[in-house]
N, C-alpha and C positions, 0 to 999 in steps of 0.2 A: 738347564734351559737352553734350547738351541736358538738360533738367530730369529727364526720365524715366530717362535713363542714369545721371545722378548719384544718383537715388534708388535705383536697382538696385545701384549700386556701394556706396552707403552701407549698404543692407540686407545685402549680402554681407559687408562688413567687420564689421558688428555681429554677424552670424551666426558669423563666424570667432572673434570675441571670446568669444561665448557658448560655443562649442565648447571653446575654450582654457580658459575658467573651469570648465566641467564636468569636463574631464579633470584639471585642477588639483585639484578637490575629490575626485575618485575616487582619485587618486594619494596625496593627503594622508591620506585615510581608510585606504587600504591600508598605507601606511608607518606610520601610527599603531599599527596592530595587529601588523605584521611586525617593526618595530624592537625591541620588548622581547623577542621570541622569539629572534631571531638575533644581535642586537648590543645587548645591554642596557647595555653600558658606553659606547657611542658614541651621542650624541644625533642620529642621522641625521634624525629627524623634524624637529627644529629647523632643521637645515641645509637640508633640502628646502623647508620653508616660507619661510625667508628668501630663498634664491636664486630659487626659482620665483616667490615672491611679488613680488620686485622686477621680474622679467620680466613678470609679469602686470600689475603696476601700469604699467610702461612701455608695454605693449600697449594698455591702457585709455586712458592719456593720449594716445597716438598717435591712436587711433580717435576719441575725443571731441574732441580739439583740432583734428584734421584737418577735422572737420565743423563747426567753429565753436561747439562746445558751450560753450566757456568765454568766448565773446566777445559783443559787442553784437548781431552779426548773428543769432545763434541766439535771443537774447532777442526780437528783433523778429519772427522767424519764429514763435516760440511764441505771441506775442500775436496775430499774423495768423491762425494756425490756430485759436486759441481763438475769435476773433471770427467766423470763417467756419463753425465746426462746426455750430451749430444750423441755419444756412441750408442746408448740404449735406444734413443729415439730413432736413429738410423736403422738399427736392427729391427725395431718394430715395423717401420715402414717397408723394409725389404721383405719381412715375413708376410705382411698383408698383401703385397703384390703377387706373391707366388701362389 
């Protein structure tokens, strides 16, 4: 897998995580209002938050640890990108002017 393919794969996994999180928020919002109407005695809201929250956390840990987010390699990449950012920006501006 070359660098471009890895970046595409990483972007896709992050997109999936974002979709998962947005659906999680929508469901939590809906259950928050539906629970007191239909089942006021049973705290379904709490159960949904805890169970799906654990799954959401596991998904996030998988995505970020898989890409080295928690390790030394990611830190080195961040420093390298930060060091190259102004140079890349200047190159883009020079290309646009020509």
